[in-house]
N, C-alpha and C positions, 0 to 999 in steps of 0.2 A: 503492501500500500504506500501510494506518494504522499508523503509529509507535505502542509500547507502551511502557511505563513499567515499567521494568525495574529490579534492582537486585542488588549484588551485596555479602554481609557476610560479615567476617572478626572471629571474636571470638579475641582477644589477653589471657589472664590477665581483669584485670578491665574490661578498655577491650574497646569495642563500635565496629569501622568499617564506614559503612554508605557506597555509593558509589551515587547514584542516576542512571538513565541512561536517553533513548530509544531504542529501538531504530532502528539504522540509524546510532548515534551512538557505537557502542566504537569509534571511535577518540581520541575525546573524552576515554573512559574510561580510555585505555590513557594519556592525555598527563595525567590528573590522578592514577592511580597514581603514575606518575612523580615530579609533582611530591610528592606526598605521601610518597614514600620519601625523598627531596631535602629534605624539610622537618626540620630540626634541632628543632623545636619539639615535634616527636612521637613515639612510641616505632614508628611504621609505616617500615619496614624494606624491603630491596630482597628479602629473601625473602617477606615478606607481598605484595610486589607481584606476585610468581612466583604466587604460591600464587593470588592473585586472576586473574591472565591465565592463567593454566591452566583456573580455572574459567567463564572466560569462552568460554574454546576451546570444550572441551566443552558448551556450552549451545549455542554456533554449530552444531556438528557435529550436535547432536542438532536442533536445527532444520534443517541442509541435509538431513539422513537423513529427518524428516519430508516436506519437500517433493520427495525424489527417488522415494521410494516411497508417499505418498497416493492414487495413482491406480492402484498395483496390486493385486489381489487377497489377494495373498498375495506378500511380497516374498521368503519364503524358498523358496518355491514355483520350482522348474526346469522349462524351457520343453522342452517333446520337442524 
């Protein structure tokens, strides 16, 4: 499977935090969020990390749904 370039963006006041990562490297992204939250040189905090990890989880759930339902003619249709 080919990995694709992805990103998560957080706008906070007049600052913008952009985290880019390759698909399949979500664990590294989570490590980067922890590193950013513990870096005292930025205003990025644990709440910000939680918001972006929630966005990441929603994205991964959407990808999982696409994989589960891609071969079904109508995923809401019930079987007889």
